[in-house]
C-alpha positions in Angstrom: -22.5 14.8 7.9 -20.2 13.2 10.4 -17.7 15.2 12.4 -15.0 13.4 14.5 -11.6 13.8 16.1 -9.0 13.3 13.5 -7.3 9.8 13.8 -3.9 9.5 15.4 -2.1 9.3 12.0 -2.8 13.0 11.5 -1.7 13.9 15.1 -5.0 15.4 16.1 -7.5 17.7 14.4 -11.0 17.5 13.0 -12.5 15.3 10.2 -15.7 16.1 8.2 -16.8 13.1 6.1 -13.3 11.7 6.3 -11.5 14.8 5.1 -9.3 16.9 7.3 -10.5 20.4 8.3 -7.1 21.9 7.9 -7.7 25.2 9.6 -8.1 23.2 12.8 -4.8 21.5 12.4 -1.7 22.6 14.4 1.0 21.7 11.9 1.9 23.5 8.6 -0.2 22.8 5.5 1.5 22.8 2.1 -0.6 22.6 -1.1 0.8 21.0 -4.2 -0.5 21.2 -7.8 1.5 20.2 -10.8 -0.8 22.0 -13.1 -0.7 25.5 -11.5 2.1 25.3 -9.0 5.6 26.7 -8.7 8.4 25.4 -6.5 9.3 28.5 -4.6 9.8 29.1 -0.8 7.1 31.8 -0.9 4.5 29.3 -2.2 2.5 26.5 -0.7 -0.9 28.1 0.0 -4.1 26.9 -1.6 -4.1 29.8 -4.1 -0.4 29.6 -4.8 0.6 26.0 -4.6 3.9 24.3 -5.0 4.5 22.2 -8.1 6.0 19.0 -6.5 5.6 16.8 -3.4 9.4 16.5 -3.4 9.8 20.3 -2.8 7.0 20.3 -0.3 8.7 17.6 1.8 11.7 19.8 2.1 9.6 22.6 3.5 8.3 20.4 6.3 9.5 20.2 9.9 9.9 16.9 11.6 7.4 15.7 14.1 5.1 18.7 14.2 2.4 17.1 12.1 2.8 18.9 8.9 0.5 17.9 6.1 1.1 18.1 2.3 -2.1 18.2 0.3 -1.9 17.3 -3.4 -4.8 18.7 -5.4 -7.0 16.6 -7.7 -5.2 16.3 -11.0 -1.7 16.6 -9.5 0.8 14.2 -11.1 4.3 13.7 -9.6 6.7 12.1 -12.0 9.4 10.0 -10.5 12.2 8.9 -12.9 15.1 7.7 -10.7 15.9 5.8 -7.5 14.8 7.9 -4.5 13.3 10.3 -7.0 10.8 11.1 -4.2 12.2 10.8 -0.7 9.8 11.1 2.3 12.6 11.7 4.8 10.9 14.1 7.2 9.4 12.3 10.2 5.8 12.6 11.1 4.4 14.2 7.9 1.3 13.2 6.0 0.7 13.3 2.3 -3.0 13.6 1.4 -4.3 13.2 -2.2 -7.5 14.8 -3.3 -9.7 13.7 -6.1 -11.3 10.4 -7.1 -10.7 7.8 -9.8 -8.3 8.9 -12.5 -8.4 12.5 -11.3 -6.9 11.5 -8.0 -3.5 12.9 -7.1 -1.0 10.6 -8.7 2.6 9.5 -8.4 3.9 8.0 -11.6 7.1 6.0 -11.8 8.7 6.0 -15.2 12.0 6.2 -17.3 14.1 3.8 -15.1 13.1 0.4 -13.6 14.8 1.6 -10.4 12.5 4.7 -10.1 11.0 4.7 -6.6 9.6 6.6 -3.7 11.5 6.0 -0.5 9.8 6.2 2.9 13.0 6.9 5.0 11.6 8.6 8.1 9.3 7.3 10.8 5.6 8.0 11.2 4.8 8.9 7.6 1.2 8.8 6.5 -0.1 8.5 2.9 -3.8 9.0 2.2 -5.8 8.6 -1.0 -2.9 8.5 -3.5 -2.8 6.7 -6.8 0.6 5.1 -7.7 1.1 4.1 -11.3 3.8 2.1 -13.0 4.8 4.0 -16.2 7.5 1.6 -17.2 7.8 -2.2 -17.4 9.6 -4.2 -14.7 9.7 -1.6 -12.0 11.6 -3.0 -9.0 9.7 -1.8 -5.9 8.5 1.7 -6.7 7.2 2.1 -3.2 10.1 1.4 -0.9 9.3 1.5 2.8 12.4 1.6 5.1 11.1 3.2 8.3 8.8 2.5 11.2 5.1 3.3 11.6 4.3 4.0 8.0 0.6 4.2 7.3 -1.1 3.9 3.9 -4.9 4.6 3.9 -7.1 4.3 0.9 -4.3 4.2 -1.6 -4.2 2.4 -5.0 -1.3 0.9 -6.9 -1.8 0.3 -10.6 0.2 -1.2 -13.5 -0.1 1.0 -16.6 2.9 0.0 -18.7 3.9 -3.6 -18.3 4.1 -5.0 -14.8 5.9 -3.9 -11.7 7.9 -6.9 -10.4 7.0 -6.0 -6.8 5.0 -2.8 -6.3 5.5 -2.3 -2.6 8.6 -3.5 -0.8 9.8 -3.1 2.8 12.9 -3.8 4.7 13.2 -4.9 8.3 13.0 -1.3 9.5 9.4 -1.0 8.4 8.0 -2.1 11.7 4.3 -1.5 12.5 3.5 -0.8 8.9 -0.3 -0.4 8.4 -1.9 -0.6 4.9 -5.6 -0.2 5.1 -8.1 0.0 2.2 -5.5 -0.8 -0.5 -6.4 -1.5 -4.1 -3.9 -3.1 -6.4 -4.7 -3.3 -10.1 -2.0 -5.4 -11.6 -1.6 -6.3 -15.3 -3.3 -9.6 -16.4 -0.1 -10.5 -18.3 2.8 -12.3 -16.7 5.7 -10.4 -15.3 4.9 -9.6 -11.7 6.2 -11.5 -8.7 4.1 -9.9 -6.0 2.0 -6.9 -5.1 3.8 -6.5 -1.9 7.1 -8.0 -0.6 7.8 -7.8 3.2 11.3 -8.4 4.5 11.2 -8.8 8.3 9.2 -5.8 9.6 7.7 -6.6 13.0 4.0 -6.0 13.6 2.9 -5.2 10.1 -0.8 -5.1 9.2 -2.4 -5.4 5.8 -6.2 -5.2 5.9 -9.3 -4.4 3.8 -7.7 -4.9 0.4 -8.6 -5.7 -3.2 -5.6 -7.2 -5.1 -5.6 -8.5 -8.7 -2.6 -9.5 -10.8 -0.5 -12.2 -12.3 1.8 -13.0 -9.5 4.5 -15.7 -10.1 5.4 -15.8 -6.3 2.3 -14.6 -4.4 0.1 -11.6 -4.1 1.5 -11.0 -0.6 4.9 -12.3 0.3 7.1 -12.4 3.3 10.6 -13.3 2.2 14.3 -13.5 3.3 13.7 -12.4 6.9 10.8 -13.9 8.8 8.1 -11.4 9.7 6.8 -11.4 13.3 3.3 -10.5 14.4 2.2 -10.0 10.8 -1.6 -9.6 10.3 -3.4 -10.0 7.0 -7.2 -9.8 7.2 -10.4 -7.9 6.5 -12.7 -6.0 8.7 -14.9 -6.4 5.7 -14.6 -8.7 2.7 -11.1 -8.5 1.2 -10.2 -10.1 -2.1 -7.1 -11.5 -3.9 -7.0 -12.8 -7.5 -3.9 -14.4 -8.7 -4.0 -15.0 -12.5 -0.7 -16.9 -12.5 -0.6 -20.7 -12.4 1.5 -20.5 -9.3 -1.9 -20.1 -7.5 -0.3 -18.6 -4.4 -2.1 -15.7 -2.7 -0.1 -15.4 0.5 3.3 -16.9 1.4 5.7 -16.4 4.4 9.0 -17.6 5.6 8.5 -20.8 7.5 9.3 -19.2 10.9 7.2 -16.1 10.3 4.5 -15.5 12.9 1.2 -13.8 12.9 -2.4 -14.1 11.7 -4.1 -14.5 8.3 -7.8 -14.1 8.0 -10.7 -13.7 8.5 -12.7 -12.3 5.6 -10.3 -13.1 2.8 -11.7 -14.3 -0.5 -9.3 -15.7 -3.1 -9.6 -16.6 -6.8 -6.9 -18.9 -8.3 -5.9 -19.3 -11.9 -6.2 -23.1 -12.2 -8.8 -25.7 -11.5 -6.4 -28.0 -9.8 -5.3 -29.4 -6.4 -4.2 -26.0 -5.2 -6.4 -25.0 -2.3 -4.0 -25.9 0.5 -1.1 -24.3 -1.3 -2.9 -20.9 -1.8 -2.0 -19.7 1.7 1.4 -20.7 3.1 2.9 -20.0 6.5 4.1 -22.9 8.7 4.1 -20.9 11.9 1.2 -18.6 11.1 -2.3 -18.9 12.4 -5.2 -19.0 9.9 -8.7 -17.8 10.8 -11.8 -18.6 8.8 -13.3 -17.4 6.6 -10.5 -17.8 4.1 -12.6 -18.8 1.0 -11.0 -20.0 -2.2 -12.4 -20.6 -5.7 -10.3 -22.0 -8.6 -12.7 -22.1 -11.6 -15.5 -20.1 -13.2 -19.0 -21.1 -12.3 -17.9 -22.6 -9.0 -18.6 -21.6 -5.4 -15.7 -21.2 -3.0 -14.5 -23.6 -0.4 -12.8 -22.7 2.9 -9.0 -23.3 3.0 -8.3 -26.8 4.0 -5.2 -26.0 6.0 -5.1 -28.4 9.0 -7.8 -27.4 11.4 -7.4 -27.2 15.2 -9.1 -30.0 17.2 -10.4 -30.1 20.7 -7.9 -32.9 21.7 
């Protein structure tokens, strides 16, 4: 059993095997359970949980490190734009459970249904996000600084989200770590994540699979600065679309891509150079690409530096 000081994204405390020891935490703790909970100001304890994350957010106080814990089996249904608004700074939302029993946020009914991250220093841990309607237009919408997503999964269930995670330029210093995206094999998606501006964003340690007409990871409209996409351990992208692009950025975007990225393309074609695009980015090997069954990968053949 490992015991450690809780990482900075929980504002101090104690961790046992990666889970927070909540009694040692200085902020308020609110428990949520859609199966047995009730949204009432007298609720929120383990034995008398609230029913929704949305109500729990309203109980939190900004910047005192409050934590919302969603029990295993919790399902939060979001049916409209800003149907879940994380608008209290400095809170964390922790999902319990594993696999399909993990605390889940499901977007359905309207293609505009989304969860907005509208306050700074929000942390999301071990949550499953599911697309319950075709053509969702950015169900995770990050619009504030220092958002952190740890060990979360995004998953197409009905049809395909057009872009599952989107940011605007206010999402500076975004950190996404340990992300799994299970996109649909059928066409309909553009990206798994679309980044607009957002200085200092980091996406690391990921497993992304989908049919992306644009790219698995895209920076668009406003150039990102100091963007980092890499793996501390092997990180994987599969694009099932003949576009064959895994990463693309505005030509003036800056930052680093690689190392430890392994990519699978849809077509056995002259597509290796085009799989990772960023004219002002730096690329660090290994970025390994394979484009057909039964083949081994080759390293990206983007122009290499020379000792000249």
